[in-house]
N, CA, C and O atoms as a GROMACS GRO file, in nm:
protein
  260
    1MET      N    1  10.834   5.567  14.659
    1MET     CA    2  10.961   5.637  14.641
    1MET      C    3  10.964   5.693  14.499
    1MET      O    4  10.936   5.622  14.402
    2SER      N    5  10.997   5.819  14.489
    2SER     CA    6  11.002   5.884  14.358
    2SER      C    7  11.125   5.838  14.279
    2SER      O    8  11.221   5.784  14.335
    3ARG      N    9  11.119   5.859  14.150
    3ARG     CA   10  11.232   5.823  14.063
    3ARG      C   11  11.354   5.908  14.097
    3ARG      O   12  11.467   5.860  14.090
    4LEU      N   13  11.333   6.035  14.135
    4LEU     CA   14  11.446   6.121  14.174
    4LEU      C   15  11.514   6.066  14.298
    4LEU      O   16  11.637   6.064  14.306
    5ARG      N   17  11.436   6.021  14.398
    5ARG     CA   18  11.494   5.965  14.519
    5ARG      C   19  11.569   5.835  14.488
    5ARG      O   20  11.678   5.811  14.539
    6GLU      N   21  11.510   5.752  14.405
    6GLU     CA   22  11.576   5.627  14.365
    6GLU      C   23  11.712   5.657  14.301
    6GLU      O   24  11.812   5.593  14.332
    7ALA      N   25  11.713   5.755  14.211
    7ALA     CA   26  11.837   5.792  14.143
    7ALA      C   27  11.940   5.846  14.243
    7ALA      O   28  12.059   5.816  14.232
    8ALA      N   29  11.894   5.925  14.338
    8ALA     CA   30  11.985   5.980  14.440
    8ALA      C   31  12.045   5.868  14.524
    8ALA      O   32  12.165   5.868  14.552
    9GLU      N   33  11.963   5.773  14.565
    9GLU     CA   34  12.012   5.662  14.646
    9GLU      C   35  12.108   5.573  14.565
    9GLU      O   36  12.209   5.527  14.619
   10GLU      N   37  12.078   5.550  14.438
   10GLU     CA   38  12.169   5.474  14.352
   10GLU      C   39  12.304   5.545  14.340
   10GLU      O   40  12.409   5.481  14.343
   11TYR      N   41  12.299   5.675  14.325
   11TYR     CA   42  12.421   5.756  14.316
   11TYR      C   43  12.504   5.741  14.443
   11TYR      O   44  12.626   5.720  14.437
   12LEU      N   45  12.439   5.751  14.560
   12LEU     CA   46  12.511   5.738  14.686
   12LEU      C   47  12.573   5.599  14.703
   12LEU      O   48  12.685   5.586  14.751
   13VAL      N   49  12.500   5.496  14.664
   13VAL     CA   50  12.553   5.359  14.671
   13VAL      C   51  12.677   5.346  14.583
   13VAL      O   52  12.778   5.290  14.626
   14MET      N   53  12.670   5.398  14.461
   14MET     CA   54  12.783   5.390  14.369
   14MET      C   55  12.904   5.464  14.424
   14MET      O   56  13.015   5.411  14.422
   15ARG      N   57  12.885   5.586  14.472
   15ARG     CA   58  12.996   5.665  14.524
   15ARG      C   59  13.058   5.600  14.647
   15ARG      O   60  13.180   5.600  14.664
   16ARG      N   61  12.974   5.544  14.735
   16ARG     CA   62  13.027   5.475  14.854
   16ARG      C   63  13.106   5.352  14.814
   16ARG      O   64  13.206   5.319  14.878
   17ALA      N   65  13.062   5.283  14.711
   17ALA     CA   66  13.135   5.165  14.662
   17ALA      C   67  13.273   5.206  14.611
   17ALA      O   68  13.366   5.124  14.609
   18LEU      N   69  13.286   5.331  14.569
   18LEU     CA   70  13.415   5.382  14.522
   18LEU      C   71  13.501   5.435  14.637
   18LEU      O   72  13.613   5.482  14.615
   19GLY      N   73  13.448   5.428  14.759
   19GLY     CA   74  13.527   5.467  14.875
   19GLY      C   75  13.496   5.600  14.939
   19GLY      O   76  13.564   5.641  15.033
   20PHE      N   77  13.394   5.669  14.891
   20PHE     CA   78  13.357   5.798  14.947
   20PHE      C   79  13.263   5.779  15.065
   20PHE      O   80  13.175   5.693  15.061
   21LYS      N   81  13.280   5.859  15.172
   21LYS     CA   82  13.192   5.849  15.288
   21LYS      C   83  13.061   5.923  15.268
   21LYS      O   84  12.954   5.870  15.300
   22LEU      N   85  13.066   6.043  15.214
   22LEU     CA   86  12.948   6.121  15.175
   22LEU      C   87  12.848   6.143  15.288
   22LEU      O   88  12.727   6.132  15.265
   23THR      N   89  12.894   6.174  15.407
   23THR     CA   90  12.800   6.195  15.517
   23THR      C   91  12.721   6.324  15.500
   23THR      O   92  12.598   6.322  15.499
   24THR      N   93  12.789   6.435  15.485
   24THR     CA   94  12.722   6.564  15.467
   24THR      C   95  12.649   6.567  15.334
   24THR      O   96  12.535   6.613  15.326
   25GLN      N   97  12.715   6.521  15.230
   25GLN     CA   98  12.656   6.526  15.097
   25GLN      C   99  12.530   6.439  15.088
   25GLN      O  100  12.433   6.477  15.023
   26ALA      N  101  12.530   6.323  15.154
   26ALA     CA  102  12.412   6.236  15.153
   26ALA      C  103  12.295   6.305  15.221
   26ALA      O  104  12.182   6.299  15.172
   27ARG      N  105  12.321   6.369  15.332
   27ARG     CA  106  12.215   6.441  15.404
   27ARG      C  107  12.158   6.552  15.316
   27ARG      O  108  12.036   6.570  15.311
   28GLN      N  109  12.243   6.626  15.249
   28GLN     CA  110  12.196   6.735  15.163
   28GLN      C  111  12.120   6.682  15.042
   28GLN      O  112  12.018   6.739  15.003
   29LEU      N  113  12.169   6.574  14.983
   29LEU     CA  114  12.102   6.516  14.867
   29LEU      C  115  11.964   6.464  14.906
   29LEU      O  116  11.867   6.479  14.831
   30ARG      N  117  11.954   6.402  15.023
   30ARG     CA  118  11.823   6.354  15.070
   30ARG      C  119  11.730   6.470  15.102
   30ARG      O  120  11.609   6.461  15.079
   31SER      N  121  11.784   6.577  15.154
   31SER     CA  122  11.704   6.697  15.180
   31SER      C  123  11.648   6.752  15.048
   31SER      O  124  11.531   6.789  15.041
   32PHE      N  125  11.731   6.755  14.947
   32PHE     CA  126  11.685   6.802  14.816
   32PHE      C  127  11.581   6.706  14.759
   32PHE      O  128  11.483   6.751  14.699
   33SER      N  129  11.599   6.577  14.778
   33SER     CA  130  11.500   6.479  14.732
   33SER      C  131  11.366   6.502  14.801
   33SER      O  132  11.261   6.497  14.737
   34ASP      N  133  11.369   6.526  14.933
   34ASP     CA  134  11.247   6.555  15.009
   34ASP      C  135  11.178   6.679  14.952
   34ASP      O  136  11.056   6.681  14.932
   35PHE      N  137  11.257   6.783  14.926
   35PHE     CA  138  11.206   6.908  14.871
   35PHE      C  139  11.138   6.883  14.736
   35PHE      O  140  11.028   6.933  14.712
   36CYS      N  141  11.202   6.807  14.650
   36CYS     CA  142  11.146   6.776  14.518
   36CYS      C  143  11.017   6.696  14.530
   36CYS      O  144  10.919   6.724  14.462
   37GLU      N  145  11.018   6.595  14.618
   37GLU     CA  146  10.898   6.512  14.635
   37GLU      C  147  10.781   6.594  14.688
   37GLU      O  148  10.668   6.573  14.647
   38ALA      N  149  10.808   6.687  14.779
   38ALA     CA  150  10.702   6.771  14.834
   38ALA      C  151  10.636   6.856  14.726
   38ALA      O  152  10.522   6.899  14.741
   39ARG      N  153  10.709   6.881  14.619
   39ARG     CA  154  10.657   6.962  14.509
   39ARG      C  155  10.617   6.878  14.388
   39ARG      O  156  10.590   6.931  14.281
   40ASN      N  157  10.613   6.746  14.408
   40ASN     CA  158  10.576   6.652  14.302
   40ASN      C  159  10.658   6.670  14.175
   40ASN      O  160  10.608   6.653  14.065
   41ALA      N  161  10.785   6.705  14.192
   41ALA     CA  162  10.873   6.727  14.077
   41ALA      C  163  10.918   6.593  14.019
   41ALA      O  164  10.956   6.502  14.093
   42GLU      N  165  10.914   6.583  13.889
   42GLU     CA  166  10.962   6.464  13.821
   42GLU      C  167  11.100   6.486  13.761
   42GLU      O  168  11.172   6.390  13.732
   43HIS      N  169  11.136   6.613  13.743
   43HIS     CA  170  11.266   6.650  13.687
   43HIS      C  171  11.325   6.762  13.769
   43HIS      O  172  11.253   6.842  13.829
   44ILE      N  173  11.456   6.769  13.770
   44ILE     CA  174  11.526   6.877  13.839
   44ILE      C  175  11.536   6.994  13.743
   44ILE      O  176  11.578   6.979  13.628
   45THR      N  177  11.498   7.111  13.791
   45THR     CA  178  11.511   7.232  13.711
   45THR      C  179  11.600   7.331  13.787
   45THR      O  180  11.623   7.316  13.907
   46THR      N  181  11.648   7.430  13.716
   46THR     CA  182  11.727   7.535  13.779
   46THR      C  183  11.645   7.606  13.886
   46THR      O  184  11.695   7.634  13.995
   47GLU      N  185  11.520   7.635  13.855
   47GLU     CA  186  11.433   7.705  13.950
   47GLU      C  187  11.413   7.624  14.077
   47GLU      O  188  11.414   7.680  14.187
   48LEU      N  189  11.395   7.494  14.062
   48LEU     CA  190  11.375   7.407  14.177
   48LEU      C  191  11.502   7.402  14.263
   48LEU      O  192  11.494   7.411  14.386
   49ALA      N  193  11.617   7.387  14.200
   49ALA     CA  194  11.744   7.382  14.273
   49ALA      C  195  11.771   7.513  14.346
   49ALA      O  196  11.816   7.512  14.461
   50LEU      N  197  11.744   7.625  14.280
   50LEU     CA  198  11.763   7.755  14.345
   50LEU      C  199  11.667   7.775  14.461
   50LEU      O  200  11.706   7.830  14.565
   51ALA      N  201  11.543   7.732  14.445
   51ALA     CA  202  11.446   7.745  14.554
   51ALA      C  203  11.491   7.665  14.676
   51ALA      O  204  11.481   7.712  14.789
   52TRP      N  205  11.541   7.544  14.654
   52TRP     CA  206  11.591   7.461  14.765
   52TRP      C  207  11.715   7.525  14.829
   52TRP      O  208  11.724   7.532  14.951
   53ALA      N  209  11.808   7.569  14.747
   53ALA     CA  210  11.935   7.622  14.797
   53ALA      C  211  11.918   7.752  14.873
   53ALA      O  212  12.000   7.785  14.958
   54THR      N  213  11.813   7.827  14.844
   54THR     CA  214  11.794   7.957  14.909
   54THR      C  215  11.677   7.957  15.007
   54THR      O  216  11.631   8.064  15.047
   55GLN      N  217  11.629   7.841  15.045
   55GLN     CA  218  11.511   7.834  15.131
   55GLN      C  219  11.536   7.878  15.275
   55GLN      O  220  11.441   7.907  15.347
   56THR      N  221  11.660   7.883  15.319
   56THR     CA  222  11.689   7.922  15.456
   56THR      C  223  11.782   8.044  15.457
   56THR      O  224  11.880   8.046  15.382
   57PRO      N  225  11.754   8.142  15.540
   57PRO     CA  226  11.839   8.262  15.541
   57PRO      C  227  11.976   8.239  15.605
   57PRO      O  228  12.068   8.316  15.580
   58ARG      N  229  11.990   8.136  15.687
   58ARG     CA  230  12.117   8.112  15.754
   58ARG      C  231  12.222   8.049  15.664
   58ARG      O  232  12.341   8.055  15.693
   59GLY      N  233  12.178   7.988  15.555
   59GLY     CA  234  12.272   7.920  15.466
   59GLY      C  235  12.320   7.790  15.526
   59GLY      O  236  12.276   7.751  15.634
   60SER      N  237  12.407   7.724  15.456
   60SER     CA  238  12.460   7.597  15.503
   60SER      C  239  12.582   7.619  15.590
   60SER      O  240  12.672   7.696  15.555
   61ARG      N  241  12.586   7.551  15.701
   61ARG     CA  242  12.704   7.555  15.787
   61ARG      C  243  12.793   7.433  15.766
   61ARG      O  244  12.900   7.422  15.826
   62ASP      N  245  12.749   7.343  15.681
   62ASP     CA  246  12.825   7.221  15.654
   62ASP      C  247  12.936   7.250  15.555
   62ASP      O  248  12.915   7.316  15.453
   63GLU      N  249  13.053   7.201  15.586
   63GLU     CA  250  13.164   7.213  15.491
   63GLU      C  251  13.159   7.094  15.397
   63GLU      O  252  13.129   6.982  15.439
   64VAL      N  253  13.188   7.119  15.272
   64VAL     CA  254  13.191   7.013  15.172
   64VAL      C  255  13.337   6.986  15.139
   64VAL      O  256  13.413   7.077  15.104
   65TYR      N  257  13.374   6.861  15.149
   65TYR     CA  258  13.514   6.822  15.121
   65TYR      C  259  13.527   6.752  14.989
   65TYR      O  260  13.637   6.713  14.950
   0.00000   0.00000   0.00000
């Protein structure tokens, strides 16, 4: 497990402990973690985030609350 994935999972645990459900957000964060791991990224960069966010032409259909 990469350090980025560990940090993402720790973040989700903390937010859930505060009462947030984070169903859609958890799925998206894990998708981003998968994307980063596939590229052997150790740090998040603007370029990496933009590449992940624009990788599909349909865009996100998930609403964020």
